[in-house]
RODO-2510 file (C-alpha; in nm, 4 decimals, decimal comma):
residues 476
     n   res          X          Y          Z
     1     x    -0,0096     0,0145    -0,0002
     2     x     0,1284     0,3269    -0,1132
     3     x     0,1848     0,5949     0,1600
     4     x     0,0849     0,9668     0,0945
     5     x     0,1443     1,3034     0,2603
     6     x     0,0393     1,6431     0,2131
     7     x     0,2415     1,9025     0,1101
     8     x     0,1247     2,2781     0,1732
     9     x     0,1708     2,5852    -0,0021
    10     x     0,1740     2,8165     0,3339
    11     x     0,4057     2,5113     0,5190
    12     x     0,1175     2,4655     0,7354
    13     x    -0,2176     2,2433     0,7527
    14     x    -0,4489     2,5208     0,8535
    15     x    -0,5253     2,8695     0,7639
    16     x    -0,7401     3,0939     1,0143
    17     x    -1,1222     3,1583     0,9105
    18     x    -1,0601     2,9592     0,6037
    19     x    -0,9934     2,5815     0,7333
    20     x    -0,7306     2,2910     0,7406
    21     x    -0,6771     1,9358     0,6114
    22     x    -0,5036     1,6338     0,7203
    23     x    -0,4215     1,2967     0,6429
    24     x    -0,5313     0,9512     0,7977
    25     x    -0,3364     0,6726     0,5391
    26     x    -0,5252     0,7209     0,2296
    27     x    -0,8122     0,9429     0,3787
    28     x    -0,8218     1,3044     0,3929
    29     x    -1,0151     1,4878     0,5966
    30     x    -1,1374     1,8770     0,5262
    31     x    -1,2721     2,1156     0,7600
    32     x    -1,4276     2,4177     0,6211
    33     x    -1,5033     2,7789     0,8443
    34     x    -1,7874     2,9381     0,7739
    35     x    -1,8071     3,0919     0,4009
    36     x    -1,5119     2,8619     0,2554
    37     x    -1,4899     2,6272    -0,0462
    38     x    -1,2935     2,3090    -0,0925
    39     x    -1,1828     2,2294    -0,5023
    40     x    -1,0044     1,9337    -0,6315
    41     x    -0,8158     1,8903    -0,9081
    42     x    -0,7922     1,5507    -1,0191
    43     x    -0,6545     1,4098    -1,3595
    44     x    -0,7425     1,7421    -1,5278
    45     x    -1,0682     1,8093    -1,3846
    46     x    -1,1599     2,0770    -1,1559
    47     x    -1,4166     1,9318    -0,8680
    48     x    -1,5997     2,1644    -0,6021
    49     x    -1,6051     1,9153    -0,3160
    50     x    -1,8080     2,1603    -0,0537
    51     x    -1,8906     2,4890     0,0287
    52     x    -1,9758     2,5722     0,4306
    53     x    -2,1901     2,8722     0,4164
    54     x    -2,2902     2,9972     0,7333
    55     x    -2,2131     2,6779     0,9233
    56     x    -1,8535     2,5090     0,9508
    57     x    -1,8379     2,1633     0,7509
    58     x    -1,6490     1,8362     0,7652
    59     x    -1,5687     1,6206     0,4248
    60     x    -1,3441     1,3098     0,3883
    61     x    -1,2381     1,1092     0,0973
    62     x    -0,9912     0,8790    -0,0378
    63     x    -0,6845     1,0660    -0,2198
    64     x    -0,4634     0,9863    -0,5400
    65     x    -0,1314     1,0528    -0,6188
    66     x    -0,0981     1,3872    -0,7926
    67     x    -0,4388     1,5312    -0,6280
    68     x    -0,4395     1,9052    -0,5584
    69     x    -0,6726     2,0279    -0,2839
    70     x    -0,7782     2,3945    -0,2484
    71     x    -0,9242     2,5205     0,0571
    72     x    -1,0109     2,8904     0,0693
    73     x    -1,2245     3,2149     0,0195
    74     x    -1,2189     3,4645    -0,2829
    75     x    -0,9194     3,6425    -0,0278
    76     x    -0,7169     3,3643     0,0873
    77     x    -0,6219     2,9965     0,0200
    78     x    -0,4533     2,7012     0,1592
    79     x    -0,3268     2,4475    -0,1306
    80     x    -0,2371     2,0649    -0,0464
    81     x    -0,0832     1,8482    -0,2950
    82     x    -0,0853     1,4812    -0,2426
    83     x     0,2506     1,2993    -0,2974
    84     x     0,3396     0,9471    -0,2156
    85     x     0,6353     0,9521     0,0645
    86     x     0,8811     0,8321    -0,1848
    87     x     0,8395     1,1351    -0,4337
    88     x     0,8384     1,5267    -0,3793
    89     x     0,6281     1,6730    -0,6018
    90     x     0,5186     2,0231    -0,5465
    91     x     0,2446     2,2376    -0,7258
    92     x     0,1709     2,5377    -0,5384
    93     x     0,0878     2,7484    -0,8477
    94     x    -0,2895     2,6352    -0,8878
    95     x    -0,4759     2,9474    -0,9533
    96     x    -0,7778     2,9485    -0,7205
    97     x    -1,0852     3,0639    -0,9171
    98     x    -1,3422     3,3391    -0,7862
    99     x    -1,5599     3,1596    -0,5573
   100     x    -1,9030     3,3292    -0,6893
   101     x    -2,1881     3,0802    -0,5906
   102     x    -2,3407     3,0536    -0,9632
   103     x    -1,9829     3,0162    -1,1278
   104     x    -1,8833     2,6932    -0,9718
   105     x    -2,0286     2,3753    -1,1124
   106     x    -2,0346     2,0218    -0,9062
   107     x    -1,8638     1,7411    -1,1031
   108     x    -1,8051     1,3882    -0,9743
   109     x    -1,9660     1,4866    -0,6421
   110     x    -2,0138     1,1319    -0,5271
   111     x    -1,6404     1,0602    -0,5016
   112     x    -1,6580     1,2566    -0,1625
   113     x    -1,9562     1,2564     0,0375
   114     x    -2,0056     1,4491     0,3685
   115     x    -2,1990     1,2347     0,6267
   116     x    -2,3339     1,5251     0,8199
   117     x    -2,4826     1,7068     0,5063
   118     x    -2,6536     1,3625     0,3998
   119     x    -2,8269     1,3354     0,7281
   120     x    -2,9192     1,6983     0,6672
   121     x    -3,0284     1,6545     0,3227
   122     x    -3,2606     1,3420     0,4297
   123     x    -3,4291     1,5718     0,7148
   124     x    -3,4894     1,8606     0,4766
   125     x    -3,6275     1,5839     0,2395
   126     x    -3,8417     1,4545     0,5333
   127     x    -3,9476     1,7820     0,6410
   128     x    -4,0500     1,8910     0,2715
   129     x    -4,2675     1,5907     0,2479
   130     x    -4,4430     1,6319     0,5798
   131     x    -4,5241     1,9852     0,4745
   132     x    -4,6429     1,8916     0,1458
   133     x    -4,8493     1,6220     0,3349
   134     x    -4,9830     1,8656     0,5991
   135     x    -5,0758     2,0990     0,3059
   136     x    -5,2616     1,8317     0,0919
   137     x    -5,4480     1,7282     0,3927
   138     x    -5,5262     2,0858     0,5045
   139     x    -5,6342     2,1871     0,1312
   140     x    -5,8322     1,8265     0,1170
   141     x    -6,0224     1,9345     0,4361
   142     x    -6,0621     2,2796     0,3219
   143     x    -6,2049     2,1744    -0,0322
   144     x    -6,4387     1,9491     0,1312
   145     x    -6,5726     2,2359     0,3886
   146     x    -6,6243     2,4629     0,0933
   147     x    -6,8209     2,1884    -0,0991
   148     x    -7,0495     2,1341     0,2182
   149     x    -7,1054     2,4812     0,2825
   150     x    -7,1822     2,5372    -0,0889
   151     x    -7,4477     2,2526    -0,0467
   152     x    -7,6113     2,4152     0,2479
   153     x    -7,6232     2,7369     0,0905
   154     x    -7,7616     2,5685    -0,2070
   155     x    -8,0503     2,4214    -0,0333
   156     x    -8,1269     2,7323     0,1687
   157     x    -8,1365     2,9466    -0,1611
   158     x    -8,4030     2,6665    -0,3161
   159     x    -8,6110     2,6644    -0,0107
   160     x    -8,6180     3,0542    -0,0144
   161     x    -8,6807     3,0552    -0,3865
   162     x    -8,9975     2,7940    -0,3238
   163     x    -9,1333     2,9790    -0,0211
   164     x    -9,1358     3,3006    -0,1911
   165     x    -9,3274     3,1834    -0,5010
   166     x    -9,5513     2,9846    -0,2680
   167     x    -9,6018     3,3020    -0,0558
   168     x    -9,7164     3,4949    -0,4216
   169     x    -9,9663     3,2101    -0,4950
   170     x   -10,1079     3,2180    -0,1344
   171     x   -10,1515     3,5695    -0,0761
   172     x   -10,5016     3,6042    -0,2449
   173     x   -10,6625     3,3123    -0,0233
   174     x   -10,4619     3,3114     0,3103
   175     x   -10,2724     3,6378     0,3845
   176     x   -10,1361     3,5164     0,7116
   177     x    -9,9812     3,2038     0,5817
   178     x    -9,8287     3,4026     0,2707
   179     x    -9,6856     3,6280     0,4978
   180     x    -9,5150     3,3534     0,7082
   181     x    -9,3624     3,2310     0,3785
   182     x    -9,2386     3,5496     0,2763
   183     x    -9,0606     3,6108     0,5828
   184     x    -8,9040     3,2983     0,5699
   185     x    -8,8022     3,3350     0,2193
   186     x    -8,6672     3,6673     0,3201
   187     x    -8,4221     3,5679     0,6081
   188     x    -8,3210     3,2903     0,3962
   189     x    -8,2200     3,5100     0,0814
   190     x    -8,0499     3,7335     0,3210
   191     x    -7,8450     3,4514     0,4714
   192     x    -7,7281     3,3472     0,1578
   193     x    -7,6686     3,6820    -0,0056
   194     x    -7,4523     3,7593     0,3245
   195     x    -7,1977     3,4420     0,2600
   196     x    -6,9604     3,3516     0,0184
   197     x    -7,1753     3,1463    -0,2099
   198     x    -7,2238     3,2526    -0,5657
   199     x    -7,5462     3,2112    -0,7394
   200     x    -7,7077     3,4851    -0,9706
   201     x    -8,0507     3,3539    -0,8573
   202     x    -7,9840     3,5048    -0,5167
   203     x    -7,9333     3,8668    -0,6327
   204     x    -8,2673     3,8324    -0,8317
   205     x    -8,4569     3,7065    -0,5185
   206     x    -8,3492     3,9587    -0,3333
   207     x    -8,4539     4,2134    -0,5636
   208     x    -8,8039     4,0470    -0,5807
   209     x    -8,8562     4,0256    -0,2421
   210     x    -8,7621     4,4164    -0,1856
   211     x    -8,9873     4,4775    -0,4353
   212     x    -9,2882     4,2965    -0,2979
   213     x    -9,2176     4,3403     0,0744
   214     x    -9,4951     4,6352     0,0899
   215     x    -9,7461     4,4234    -0,0660
   216     x    -9,7070     4,1010     0,0770
   217     x    -9,6161     4,1903     0,4474
   218     x    -9,7636     4,5242     0,4221
   219     x    -9,5014     4,7124     0,5695
   220     x    -9,4252     5,0655     0,4207
   221     x    -9,0853     5,2404     0,5174
   222     x    -9,2723     5,5786     0,5244
   223     x    -9,1426     5,9604     0,5486
   224     x    -9,3261     6,1561     0,7618
   225     x    -9,4398     6,5319     0,6352
   226     x    -9,5323     6,8655     0,8747
   227     x    -9,9023     6,9318     0,8605
   228     x    -9,8730     7,1763     1,1182
   229     x    -9,6604     7,3644     1,3679
   230     x    -9,8448     7,4280     1,6886
   231     x    -9,6230     7,6724     1,8305
   232     x    -9,6932     7,8945     1,5435
   233     x   -10,0051     7,9559     1,7416
   234     x    -9,8873     7,9550     2,1083
   235     x    -9,5164     7,9231     2,1474
   236     x    -9,3960     7,6475     2,3859
   237     x    -9,6875     7,4161     2,2844
   238     x    -9,5920     7,0362     2,3750
   239     x    -9,9002     6,8206     2,3088
   240     x   -10,0004     6,5232     2,5042
   241     x   -10,3009     6,3767     2,3631
   242     x   -10,5805     6,4488     2,0772
   243     x   -10,9636     6,4514     2,1244
   244     x   -11,1129     6,4600     1,7672
   245     x   -11,4974     6,4295     1,6514
   246     x   -11,5543     6,4752     1,2891
   247     x   -11,3193     6,6885     1,1125
   248     x   -11,2107     6,8865     1,4255
   249     x   -10,9355     6,7854     1,6586
   250     x   -10,8782     6,9145     2,0002
   251     x   -10,5150     6,8929     2,1090
   252     x   -10,4231     6,9110     2,4850
   253     x   -10,0870     7,0793     2,6284
   254     x   -10,1234     6,9585     3,0294
   255     x    -9,7987     7,0867     3,1189
   256     x    -9,8328     7,4440     2,9544
   257     x   -10,2240     7,4397     3,0235
   258     x   -10,3424     7,5112     2,7015
   259     x   -10,5750     7,3337     2,4312
   260     x   -10,5718     7,4216     2,0680
   261     x   -10,8283     7,3156     1,8224
   262     x   -10,7367     7,2244     1,4333
   263     x   -10,9540     7,1460     1,1585
   264     x   -10,8004     6,8622     0,9343
   265     x   -10,9572     6,9463     0,6262
   266     x   -10,8747     7,3503     0,6504
   267     x   -10,5761     7,3525     0,8986
   268     x   -10,7724     7,6213     1,0628
   269     x   -10,6181     7,6671     1,3978
   270     x   -10,7352     7,8721     1,7326
   271     x   -10,6666     7,8394     2,0720
   272     x   -10,9536     7,6713     2,2494
   273     x   -10,8967     7,7028     2,5749
   274     x   -10,6179     7,8593     2,8259
   275     x   -10,4563     7,8357     3,1569
   276     x   -10,7249     7,8725     3,3850
   277     x   -10,9948     7,6553     3,2090
   278     x   -10,7206     7,3995     3,1560
   279     x   -10,5739     7,3962     3,5259
   280     x   -10,5537     7,0689     3,6780
   281     x   -10,6967     6,8911     3,3400
   282     x   -10,5411     6,5262     3,2588
   283     x   -10,7661     6,4165     2,9840
   284     x   -10,9700     6,5247     2,7075
   285     x   -11,2725     6,4301     2,5132
   286     x   -11,4868     6,5907     2,2310
   287     x   -11,8014     6,5400     2,0792
   288     x   -11,9048     6,7393     1,7563
   289     x   -11,7894     7,0899     1,8475
   290     x   -11,7876     7,0753     2,1908
   291     x   -11,4728     6,9288     2,4175
   292     x   -11,4603     6,8119     2,7773
   293     x   -11,1817     6,8001     3,0175
   294     x   -11,1238     6,5477     3,3139
   295     x   -10,9915     6,7041     3,6209
   296     x   -10,9109     6,5813     3,9613
   297     x   -11,2974     6,6579     4,0752
   298     x   -11,4853     6,5939     3,7739
   299     x   -11,5438     6,6494     3,4095
   300     x   -11,6118     7,0003     3,2655
   301     x   -11,7206     7,1014     2,9177
   302     x   -11,4904     7,4000     2,8133
   303     x   -11,5994     7,6713     2,5640
   304     x   -11,5164     8,0128     2,5216
   305     x   -11,3894     8,1822     2,8471
   306     x   -11,6396     7,9359     3,0468
   307     x   -11,6369     7,5946     3,1924
   308     x   -11,9139     7,4165     3,3247
   309     x   -11,8982     7,0920     3,5333
   310     x   -12,1092     6,8118     3,3927
   311     x   -11,9974     6,5304     3,6182
   312     x   -11,8802     6,4896     3,9609
   313     x   -11,6121     6,2344     4,0472
   314     x   -11,7226     5,9163     4,1037
   315     x   -11,4498     5,6696     3,9586
   316     x   -11,0841     5,5996     3,9886
   317     x   -10,8203     5,5404     3,7377
   318     x   -11,0293     5,6340     3,4350
   319     x   -11,0513     5,6915     3,0661
   320     x   -11,3708     5,8794     2,8954
   321     x   -11,5214     5,8635     2,5378
   322     x   -11,7845     6,0326     2,3909
   323     x   -11,9883     5,8939     2,1100
   324     x   -12,3311     5,9599     2,0002
   325     x   -12,3747     6,2133     2,2555
   326     x   -12,3349     5,9890     2,5403
   327     x   -12,0010     5,9669     2,7647
   328     x   -11,8443     5,6207     2,7994
   329     x   -11,6240     5,5912     3,1419
   330     x   -11,3840     5,3433     3,1839
   331     x   -11,2827     5,2809     3,5917
   332     x   -10,9585     5,0793     3,5554
   333     x   -10,9792     5,0022     3,9248
   334     x   -11,3601     4,8805     3,9392
   335     x   -11,3076     4,6993     3,5867
   336     x   -11,6152     4,8760     3,4745
   337     x   -11,7360     5,0545     3,1875
   338     x   -12,0317     5,2942     3,2555
   339     x   -12,2197     5,5180     3,0443
   340     x   -12,3917     5,8723     3,1201
   341     x   -12,6661     5,9175     2,8834
   342     x   -12,6728     6,2880     2,7110
   343     x   -12,9206     6,5287     2,8181
   344     x   -13,0008     6,9013     2,7108
   345     x   -12,7766     7,0418     3,0008
   346     x   -12,5419     6,7790     3,0481
   347     x   -12,5178     6,4007     3,1165
   348     x   -12,7650     6,1696     3,3253
   349     x   -12,7063     5,9210     3,5859
   350     x   -12,4568     5,6725     3,5095
   351     x   -12,5459     5,2820     3,4130
   352     x   -12,3307     4,9890     3,4029
   353     x   -12,2805     4,9321     3,0289
   354     x   -12,1343     4,5666     3,0519
   355     x   -12,3470     4,3230     3,0232
   356     x   -12,4637     4,0990     3,3509
   357     x   -12,1899     3,8320     3,4455
   358     x   -11,9344     3,9594     3,2356
   359     x   -11,5916     4,0099     3,4137
   360     x   -11,3232     4,1735     3,2477
   361     x   -10,9514     4,3155     3,3476
   362     x   -10,9154     4,6751     3,2497
   363     x   -10,6083     4,7252     3,4797
   364     x   -10,3643     4,7325     3,1941
   365     x   -10,6201     4,9435     2,9395
   366     x   -10,4209     5,2454     2,7931
   367     x   -10,6558     5,3975     2,5374
   368     x   -11,0252     5,3780     2,4509
   369     x   -11,1971     5,4414     2,1017
   370     x   -11,5478     5,3669     1,9732
   371     x   -11,6953     5,3450     1,6452
   372     x   -12,0318     5,1762     1,7783
   373     x   -11,8397     4,8937     1,9463
   374     x   -11,5895     4,9910     2,2149
   375     x   -11,2142     4,9164     2,1540
   376     x   -10,9654     4,9106     2,4345
   377     x   -10,5700     4,8829     2,3681
   378     x   -10,3597     4,7249     2,6750
   379     x   -10,0048     4,7681     2,7685
   380     x    -9,9164     4,4277     2,6751
   381     x   -10,0423     4,4763     2,3105
   382     x   -10,3681     4,2977     2,3771
   383     x   -10,6892     4,4683     2,1797
   384     x   -11,0239     4,4103     2,3325
   385     x   -11,3722     4,4785     2,1743
   386     x   -11,6984     4,5085     2,3403
   387     x   -12,0371     4,5352     2,1453
   388     x   -12,3544     4,6031     2,3440
   389     x   -12,1695     4,5400     2,6428
   390     x   -12,0570     4,1956     2,5530
   391     x   -11,6874     4,0820     2,4718
   392     x   -11,6077     4,0192     2,0895
   393     x   -11,3293     3,7694     1,9729
   394     x   -11,0148     3,9329     1,8431
   395     x   -10,7496     3,7575     1,7584
   396     x   -10,4480     3,9883     1,6421
   397     x   -10,3344     3,7538     1,2958
   398     x   -10,0266     3,8404     1,0945
   399     x    -9,8667     4,1316     1,2876
   400     x    -9,4954     4,0592     1,1976
   401     x    -9,3819     4,1164     1,5720
   402     x    -9,5732     4,1666     1,9014
   403     x    -9,6544     4,5269     2,0038
   404     x    -9,4322     4,6494     2,2647
   405     x    -9,6172     4,8488     2,5338
   406     x    -9,8417     5,0436     2,2666
   407     x    -9,9886     5,3891     2,3958
   408     x   -10,2773     5,4587     2,1533
   409     x   -10,5749     5,3155     1,9431
   410     x   -10,8144     5,5070     1,6881
   411     x   -11,0924     5,4501     1,4449
   412     x   -11,4587     5,5674     1,4081
   413     x   -11,7534     5,4544     1,2377
   414     x   -11,6421     5,6037     0,9387
   415     x   -11,3196     5,4088     0,9151
   416     x   -11,2872     5,0825     0,7781
   417     x   -10,9902     4,9782     1,0216
   418     x   -10,8152     5,0290     1,3258
   419     x   -10,5045     5,2134     1,4124
   420     x   -10,2486     5,1304     1,6680
   421     x    -9,9812     5,3288     1,7818
   422     x    -9,6788     5,1238     1,8591
   423     x    -9,3997     5,4219     1,9284
   424     x    -9,1741     5,1863     2,0910
   425     x    -9,1227     4,9973     1,7626
   426     x    -9,1546     5,3372     1,5516
   427     x    -9,4760     5,2287     1,3827
   428     x    -9,8331     5,2394     1,3288
   429     x   -10,0038     4,8920     1,3156
   430     x   -10,3114     4,8736     1,0930
   431     x   -10,5815     4,5956     1,1304
   432     x   -10,9239     4,5221     1,0209
   433     x   -11,2368     4,5048     1,2302
   434     x   -11,1879     4,1311     1,2850
   435     x   -10,8239     4,1697     1,4119
   436     x   -10,6563     4,0344     1,0978
   437     x   -10,3363     4,2418     1,0151
   438     x   -10,3480     4,4818     0,7648
   439     x   -10,0320     4,6794     0,7120
   440     x    -9,8103     4,8485     0,9299
   441     x    -9,6257     5,2198     0,8669
   442     x    -9,2448     5,2353     0,9724
   443     x    -9,0751     5,5593     1,0519
   444     x    -8,8143     5,7120     1,2993
   445     x    -9,0660     6,0209     1,3716
   446     x    -9,3432     5,7649     1,5052
   447     x    -9,0620     5,6826     1,8131
   448     x    -9,1535     6,0483     1,9584
   449     x    -9,5275     6,0339     1,8871
   450     x    -9,8070     6,0714     2,1803
   451     x   -10,1443     6,0141     1,9898
   452     x   -10,2775     5,9722     1,6545
   453     x   -10,5625     6,0580     1,4525
   454     x   -10,6688     5,8967     1,1223
   455     x   -10,8724     6,0146     0,8130
   456     x   -10,9039     5,7947     0,5437
   457     x   -11,0753     6,0767     0,3269
   458     x   -10,7925     6,2674     0,3493
   459     x   -10,5672     5,9725     0,3109
   460     x   -10,3348     6,0629     0,6114
   461     x   -10,2412     5,9411     0,9365
   462     x   -10,1944     6,2317     1,1587
   463     x    -9,9303     6,2093     1,4401
   464     x    -9,8827     6,4438     1,7860
   465     x    -9,4986     6,5081     1,7973
   466     x    -9,4089     6,7381     2,0709
   467     x    -9,5345     7,0668     1,9036
   468     x    -9,5851     6,9813     1,5741
   469     x    -9,8582     6,7510     1,4017
   470     x    -9,7121     6,5115     1,1277
   471     x    -9,8483     6,3451     0,8759
   472     x    -9,8144     5,9889     0,7149
   473     x    -9,9819     5,9065     0,3556
   474     x   -10,1951     5,5807     0,3517
   475     x   -10,1584     5,3070     0,1085
   476     x   -10,3798     5,0384     0,2497
***
């Protein structure tokens, strides 16, 4: 076996910040410092053995007679010639090429393999494969979820289309069922529209629902217009209640102790009663051109500068309403309705209007109106109807939402519908006289309304909002 030795150009086997080389029999070990390279010139070929990068690297391999190893950077180099011990050949003139990463190409690299680099390559390949596997699994799961989500929203869209079409078909024969289906369709369509599911039918359906909403649901987003500014008649006027008779309205301002009279057709306005007459007044009623004010000690008829007491107090926690020259008084504490028959100079004695044996709870009643039958509105949203002293069955069918502490109810014998002020939800709910929902008008100004009057002849809902009367055009 031949013995070999290394002859170095610098006379030493190590160059600082570059690397070192040493022989063990016929194996060479080269240690590279960071950012160094090792080259081999063998049999006329120049081979790049290794490049260390940021981390030191060690390689080993068998030597041959005449091999020239160069270890270095672009600035320094360590050259080692391999010679048999019986020979002395020196070659220190090997020119070190420029160590550009892209200028050196590895050839016959399988002659010299670095064990640490091999392990690192295997680990890197393993990590890459693992990452690819994870990405593939995640992508597969995501695609499955997308398909499942699309399936769900497609089913919702199909259901929305079906419910919408069915609501149109049923509307003429069963408005309540048609409205339920329409609301279901609207909710589903809006869910699909808000999702990432794409289907041209969604936009078409939403547009059709918006177009038909007023007709099917009977809901109109309304804009109020000013009917009359009452503060022009008397400054600081702030209305609390309206009492109407025919084309005339009487508006009470309890705080400022004034009553204004307004004609619905002409808008003619006058001060009907001033401070002295209104002092202590808390509830107003009207019949034809006369109006009556309830005070702590009884009910007074007002007119001009005079006031006449027509009834002594004989009640607790009441409402009253005038109809056909008679006065009907609801006593919430006694759960009774009394009738006072009209006379030439006032009213006669009271009689119990509720039929014998009928028991009722009027404790939550907040307003009363009469069209021949007596209609009562409770704070719970319940509407009660009494005809000739007997309760009538009234079921509020089809209202989109339950009423939340409504405050006023209005109808008369000339109106075909009943109007309910649900100010908390900013709406006026309209029902027919069997209790079925007809339509509702929604507007922000309604939230501040205290009372309402309706003229179907003038096609207007008139709202009392502070010192103004506002109107909404009827569409039902």
